[in-house]
C-alpha positions in Angstrom: -3.0 328.0 167.4 -2.9 324.5 168.4 0.1 322.9 170.0 1.3 320.9 166.7 1.4 324.8 165.0 4.3 325.3 166.6 5.9 322.6 165.1 5.0 322.7 161.8 6.8 324.5 158.8 5.8 328.0 157.5 5.9 328.7 153.9 9.3 330.9 153.0 8.2 334.5 152.3 10.2 336.5 149.0 10.8 340.0 149.1 11.9 341.9 146.2 15.3 342.9 146.2 15.1 345.9 146.3 16.8 347.2 143.1 14.0 346.7 140.0 11.6 349.1 138.6 9.0 348.8 140.9 10.9 349.4 143.8 11.7 352.9 141.6 8.5 354.2 141.2 7.1 353.4 145.0 10.2 355.0 146.5 9.7 358.1 143.7 6.1 357.9 144.1 7.0 358.3 147.8 9.4 361.2 148.1 6.8 363.0 145.8 3.4 362.6 148.2 6.5 364.2 151.1 6.8 367.1 149.3 10.8 365.3 148.1 10.3 364.6 143.9 13.7 365.9 142.7 13.1 366.1 138.8 16.9 366.9 137.9 16.2 364.1 135.2 13.3 365.9 133.3 15.7 369.6 133.0 17.3 369.9 129.7 20.3 369.4 130.9 20.1 365.9 132.1 18.5 364.9 128.4 21.3 366.7 127.3 23.4 364.4 128.5 21.7 361.4 127.7 21.7 361.8 124.2 25.1 362.3 124.2 25.5 358.8 125.5 22.7 357.4 123.8 24.9 359.0 120.7 27.9 357.9 121.5 27.2 354.2 122.3 25.0 354.1 119.1 27.6 354.9 116.9 30.0 352.2 118.4 31.5 349.9 116.8 30.3 346.3 117.7 32.8 342.9 116.7 31.8 339.4 117.4 27.6 339.3 117.8 25.0 340.9 115.7 22.3 341.1 118.5 23.9 344.6 120.1 22.1 346.8 117.6 22.3 350.0 117.0 18.6 350.6 118.5 20.2 348.3 121.4 23.1 349.8 122.6 20.9 353.0 122.5 17.8 352.2 124.7 21.4 350.8 126.8 22.9 354.3 126.8 19.4 355.9 127.9 18.8 352.9 130.8 22.7 353.6 132.0 22.3 357.3 131.8 19.0 357.5 134.1 18.6 353.8 136.0 22.2 353.3 135.8 21.5 349.5 134.9 19.7 347.9 131.1 18.6 344.0 130.6 18.1 341.8 127.9 16.8 338.9 127.5 18.8 337.1 125.3 16.8 334.8 122.1 17.3 334.9 118.7 17.2 338.7 119.8 17.7 341.3 123.1 14.2 341.8 124.4 14.8 344.4 126.9 13.4 343.6 130.1 11.1 346.9 131.6 11.3 345.2 136.1 13.1 342.7 136.9 14.4 340.5 140.4 17.4 338.2 140.8 18.8 336.3 143.4 22.7 335.4 143.7 25.5 333.4 144.8 28.4 335.3 146.5 27.4 338.5 145.8 26.9 336.9 141.2 23.4 337.0 139.7 22.1 332.8 139.5 18.4 333.6 137.9 16.2 336.4 137.2 12.4 337.1 137.0 11.9 339.2 134.6 9.2 341.9 133.6 8.6 341.8 129.8 7.3 344.7 128.2 3.7 344.4 126.1 1.2 346.6 124.6 -1.3 344.6 126.7 1.0 344.9 129.5 3.2 343.5 130.8 4.7 339.3 131.2 6.4 337.9 133.0 9.5 334.8 133.0 12.5 333.5 134.5 15.7 332.8 132.9 19.1 331.6 134.3 22.1 333.9 134.9 23.7 332.6 130.7 20.5 333.7 129.7 20.5 337.3 130.6 22.8 340.4 129.9 23.3 342.4 132.8 24.8 346.1 131.6 25.3 348.6 135.1 28.0 351.3 136.1 28.4 352.7 139.7 28.4 349.1 141.2 29.6 349.0 144.8 30.6 346.1 147.1 27.9 346.6 149.2 25.2 345.5 146.4 27.5 344.3 143.2 24.7 343.1 141.2 23.1 346.6 141.0 24.5 349.7 138.8 24.6 353.6 140.0 22.8 356.4 138.0 24.5 359.4 138.2 21.9 361.6 139.1 21.8 359.3 142.1 25.8 359.7 143.0 24.7 363.8 142.6 21.4 364.2 144.0 21.8 367.3 145.8 22.8 369.0 142.6 19.7 368.0 140.4 17.4 368.2 143.1 18.6 372.1 143.7 18.9 372.4 139.8 14.9 371.7 139.5 14.0 373.5 142.3 15.7 376.8 140.6 14.2 376.2 137.4 11.2 376.3 139.0 11.3 378.6 141.1 11.8 380.5 137.9 9.1 379.0 135.2 7.3 380.8 139.0 8.6 383.5 138.4 8.0 384.5 134.8 4.6 383.0 135.8 3.4 385.1 138.2 5.3 387.9 138.6 3.9 391.8 137.2 6.8 391.6 135.1 7.4 395.3 133.2 4.7 396.3 135.6 4.9 400.1 137.4 3.4 401.8 139.5 2.8 405.4 138.0 2.6 408.9 140.1 -0.7 410.4 138.1 -2.1 414.4 138.6 -4.6 414.2 141.4 -8.1 414.5 139.4 -11.7 413.1 140.9 -11.9 409.7 142.2 -13.8 408.3 139.0 -11.6 409.2 136.4 -8.7 407.9 139.0 -10.6 404.9 139.6 -11.5 404.5 135.6 -7.6 405.0 134.9 -6.6 402.1 137.3 -9.4 399.7 135.4 -7.6 400.9 132.3 -4.3 399.9 132.9 -5.9 397.1 135.3 -4.4 393.0 134.4 -1.6 394.7 131.2 1.5 392.7 131.4 4.1 395.0 130.9 2.3 397.4 131.3 1.5 399.7 134.5 -0.1 398.3 136.8 -1.8 400.9 139.8 -1.7 404.8 138.8 -0.9 406.6 142.0 -1.7 409.7 143.1 1.5 412.6 143.5 -0.7 414.7 146.1 -0.9 411.0 148.6 2.8 409.9 147.9 3.8 413.3 148.7 1.6 413.8 151.9 -0.2 416.5 149.5 3.5 419.3 150.1 4.1 421.9 147.8 5.4 420.1 145.3 3.9 417.1 144.9 5.2 416.4 141.2 9.0 416.5 142.4 10.9 413.8 142.4 8.2 411.7 141.9 9.3 408.4 138.6 7.9 405.8 137.8 8.7 403.0 140.4 9.9 399.1 138.5 7.3 396.0 140.4 9.1 394.1 138.5 11.0 391.8 140.6 14.8 392.0 141.1 16.3 388.5 140.4 19.8 389.1 140.3 20.1 389.7 144.1 19.6 386.3 144.1 22.2 384.3 142.3 19.9 382.7 140.7 21.8 383.0 137.6 25.1 381.7 138.9 23.3 378.8 141.5 21.9 377.5 138.6 24.5 377.9 135.9 26.3 375.6 138.5 24.5 373.1 139.3 24.2 372.6 135.9 28.1 372.1 135.3 27.8 369.7 138.4 25.6 367.7 136.5 26.9 367.7 133.3 30.2 366.1 135.5 28.5 363.6 136.8 27.7 362.5 133.1 31.2 362.7 131.8 30.8 366.3 129.9 32.8 369.4 130.6 31.1 372.1 131.6 32.9 374.0 129.3 30.3 372.8 126.7 27.1 374.7 127.7 28.9 377.8 127.4 28.0 380.7 125.2 31.2 381.4 124.6 32.7 377.7 123.8 35.1 377.5 120.6 35.3 374.4 118.5 39.3 373.6 120.4 37.3 373.0 123.4 34.3 371.6 122.0 37.0 368.8 120.6 38.2 368.3 123.7 34.7 367.8 125.1 34.0 365.3 122.2 37.0 364.1 123.4 37.0 363.6 127.3 33.5 361.7 126.9 34.9 359.0 124.4 38.1 358.3 125.9 37.3 358.5 129.8 33.4 358.1 129.9 31.6 355.8 127.2 34.5 353.3 126.3 35.4 352.2 129.6 31.1 351.7 130.0 31.4 349.8 126.2 34.4 348.1 127.5 32.0 346.6 130.7 29.7 346.1 128.2 32.1 344.1 126.0 32.9 341.8 128.7 29.8 340.2 129.6 28.5 339.9 126.3 31.3 337.7 126.3 30.8 336.2 128.9 27.3 335.1 127.8 27.1 335.0 124.3 29.7 333.3 123.3 33.1 334.8 121.4 35.4 337.7 122.0 32.9 340.4 121.8 34.4 344.5 121.4 32.9 347.6 121.3 34.8 350.9 119.9 33.3 354.0 120.6 37.0 355.7 120.3 37.1 355.0 116.5 34.0 356.7 115.4 33.6 359.4 117.2 36.8 360.9 115.8 35.5 363.3 113.6 36.4 365.8 117.0 39.9 365.0 115.9 40.0 364.7 112.3 42.9 367.6 112.1 44.9 365.7 115.0 44.7 362.4 113.1 45.9 363.7 109.7 49.2 365.4 111.9 49.4 361.9 113.7 49.3 360.2 110.4 52.2 362.5 107.8 53.9 362.0 111.4 54.3 358.0 111.4 55.1 358.1 107.9 57.8 359.9 107.4 58.7 357.9 111.1 58.4 355.2 109.0 59.7 356.2 106.2 62.6 357.1 108.1 63.5 354.2 109.6 63.4 352.2 106.4 66.1 354.7 105.1 68.0 353.6 108.4 67.6 350.0 107.8 66.0 349.3 111.2 64.2 346.1 110.8 60.0 344.9 112.1 60.9 344.3 115.4 62.3 347.3 116.1 59.5 349.9 114.7 57.0 346.9 116.3 58.7 347.7 119.7 58.3 351.7 119.3 54.6 352.0 117.7 53.6 350.0 120.7 56.3 352.6 123.6 54.0 355.5 121.5 50.1 353.9 121.7 50.3 353.0 117.6 50.8 349.5 117.4 47.1 348.3 116.9 
């Protein structure tokens, strides 16, 4: 290096923010190589929760724009459930991005470098923040421009569930389920070997034939007290069922689904309460965040309502409430109450809208 090289400006090195799809792929590959990859998102419990999110958001009533189609809402729901954020390029329609990098000012996104999916490979495109819809959930003060998926907030439960399901799969694949050690009367070596060969490899049948004389040290009563010995593993002592149920319950709660929904003894009222909880406390706040982002970027007031389309869970309650409301309005009319008083009363019990 020469003396003048010390005074020459070096090019500024730019790095990825670490929140994009490429960074997640590298992290997942690293976890796989080190043996710590969590397969929780591939389990049926997680995918059933993702389906509930997809169906709930795809049912949403959208007012104020035609860009948020049901297909776009379903893609958004799956991306939010598994990744915690979803990014769309605003053109004549919303184009989903598979990977992105961004710059911020005061913690607010300013510009994006997007990877747009194509059949022959993704293409790159740069857009200002006003040209991009960026939906995200689970943001914190450290990285307010990024979202976090529910599984990243419940990593231990997801890994535990994946490990238990993998262990159970290996047991049912490799363990000698239904096999027994059967005591048999003594015979010649050739006859015993032929008998063993006949049983060998038959899953669920006798696996080993044992001479009763060897089993009882050639006592006077070699067959006394002998019964087949079971080779099937005793899984009840491992508490695998209880651990798997608790892990699934934690995953369901992380996605906002009541764990009782997976219980075989679940009845109609609990199913309706689970759907009500998912619609009102989980999906509707997410829809509100999406509506705020869409209102800011698309212009005009945009609303998303998830509760009304999902009210099939409460038809009986809605009918009773409607009947009570009509009866109350009729009594108010008979009592001579003015419209302002009735409106105040309806607002008090949240029937104003």
